C-alpha positions, 0 to 999 in steps of 0.5 A: 731322367726317367722315361716318363719325364723325357720329351718325346723324340721326333722321327721326320720323313720326307717324300723323296725321289719325286722326279722323272728323267731330267725333271726334279721336284725336291732336293733329295740330297739336302733333305736326306741330310736332315730326315730320319725316314724317306718316302721314296716314289716307286715310279707310279706317280713319280720316280724312275729307276735311276732316281730310285737307285740314287735315293736309296744309295744316299739314304743307306749311306746316311742311315735314313730308313727307306720307305716305299711310297706307293701310288695309283698308276698316274704319272701325268697327275702326280698320283693325285687324281681319283681312280677306280682300280680293281682290287686284285690289280691294285694289289699287284701294282702295290707289290710291284712298286715295293719290289722295285724299290726293294731291289735298289734298297738291297743293292745299297745294303739296306731294305725297305722299312715301311710302306706309305700310300701317296696322294689320291690312294692315301686319301681313298684308303682313309674311308674305302675298305676295299681299296685299303684291303687291296693295298694291304694284300699287296704289301703282304705279297711283297713279303715280310711284315712291313709297317704301314704308315697312314692316317690314324683311324683309317680303313688302311690301318684297320686292314693292316691291323687285321693282317697283323701288320704294324701300323704307324700313325701320321700327322701333317704339320703343313696340312689343315684338318677337318674336325673329324681328324681327316685332311682338308681337300687340297681344293679348299682354301687354306688346305696347305699351310705355307708359312714356315713359322706356322708350320714350326708351331704346328709341328711343336704342337703335334709333338707336345700335345699328340693332337691336330687342330681342326681347320673348321673349328680352330679351337678344337683338337683331334687327339689322334696320337700320331707316331708320324707327322709330316711337312711337305719338302717343297720345291727343289732348292727350298731346303728343310724348314723348321728347327725341330729337335729330334734327339741328342746328336741328331739334326733337325728334320723336316717331315716329322714322324713322332715316336714316344721313346725315352731320352738318350734313344735315337728316333726310329723310322716306322720299321723300328730302325734308326 
């Protein structure tokens, strides 16, 4: 079968390590058995040193790409509260978070493979050029050319491209979109899709059509051609949902990151590694 006739391969990612001390949000071990890439909380919105170490060790053991999920310093608000952080300070905090995770990744015999902002920082970097540039400056200071995972067409991707960092587009299987291709705010009814069958249908549509369906105009689509599409992992113990095939010999994976590769090649994370 030629590459042109091959179905797209799917790389799936989950937000992991989002606990703190005795409190745990997700079943990290179960999710790491089905994802290809892990967005690991770096301690600013969730996560602590022991959790980061444990998740990195499990991810490395299972061949899952480790990604740094960086955030505003907002443990109490789970990184979802709007903040105004001076650019230089934000850049330092991004570097700090990546560096902390990199230590644990290396101890596990792996490396941090990409960076993704979380929550309010993710949304802010869609339209705020100054904050986006600060995030990119922090990534560059951490060293290497780490790929940047985010919303296609965002200020974050523009700043990363200007800095010659690889960019990876992302789409969410369980979030509603505006007709401009941005996420519907969580405060709006219907912003998060909870029905598993609907999430699976949307995930298949993302893989097939490379487009997201508008929340305001259900019949319209925004052709964002995402390389990554996510579904939130849900509560601890909920386990993965959605029978999405990734590749021959690979298991179904929630929180998907989409790649357009030929048949017989394993899907890779944003860092280009399987």
